[in-house]
C-alpha positions in Angstrom: 155.9 206.6 47.2 158.1 208.5 45.0 159.4 210.8 47.8 160.0 207.8 50.1 162.2 206.1 47.5 164.1 209.4 46.8 164.7 209.9 50.4 165.8 206.3 50.8 168.2 206.8 47.9 169.6 209.9 49.3 170.2 208.5 52.9 171.7 205.3 51.3 174.0 207.3 49.3 175.1 209.4 52.4 175.5 206.2 54.4 177.8 204.6 51.7 179.8 207.8 51.1 180.5 208.3 54.8 181.2 204.7 55.4 183.8 204.8 52.7 185.1 208.2 54.1 185.7 206.5 57.4 187.9 203.8 55.8 189.7 206.2 53.3 190.3 209.4 55.1 193.8 209.6 56.6 192.9 212.0 59.6 191.5 210.1 62.4 189.4 213.2 63.6 187.6 213.3 60.4 187.2 209.5 60.2 185.3 209.7 63.6 183.1 212.5 62.4 182.2 210.6 59.3 181.6 207.5 61.5 178.9 209.7 63.4 177.3 210.7 60.0 177.1 207.1 59.0 175.6 206.0 62.3 173.1 208.9 62.1 172.1 208.0 58.6 171.4 204.4 59.6 169.1 205.7 62.3 167.2 207.6 59.6 166.9 204.3 57.7 165.3 202.9 61.1 162.9 205.8 61.1 162.0 205.1 57.5 161.2 201.4 58.4 158.9 202.8 61.3 161.3 201.4 63.9 161.5 204.5 66.0 162.8 202.7 69.2 165.8 201.2 67.1 166.4 204.6 65.8 166.4 206.2 69.3 168.7 203.4 70.6 171.0 203.8 67.6 171.4 207.5 68.4 171.7 207.1 72.2 174.0 204.2 72.3 176.1 204.4 69.2 176.3 208.0 68.3 176.0 209.2 72.0 178.3 206.7 73.6 180.6 205.0 71.2 181.3 208.0 69.2 182.1 210.0 72.3 184.4 207.4 73.5 186.2 207.4 70.1 186.4 211.1 70.2 188.0 211.0 73.7 190.5 208.5 72.5 191.4 210.4 69.5 191.9 213.6 71.5 194.0 211.7 74.2 196.3 210.0 71.5 196.7 213.1 69.5 198.0 215.0 72.5 200.5 212.2 73.2 201.7 212.5 69.6 202.2 216.3 69.7 204.2 216.0 73.0 206.5 213.5 71.3 207.3 215.8 68.4 207.9 218.8 70.5 210.3 216.8 72.7 212.4 215.4 69.9 
């Protein structure tokens, strides 16, 4: 029981820290990576609650789908920003 409480506390701290990092980090790429960490740690919380299906859907849908979409958007917008700077 003590190990479960320590694991919960550790992953709760990881979830809160990465969620704050998503909001406070100025670089969009690092913010997207921290969002992935936050979503994966939420999946760990689902596993702790013995909701393996929800954990799998969290990883497949949010981490696999939404985070890849955000990553592509960041890569596309970052390319457009560097072209504008080089043309000026």
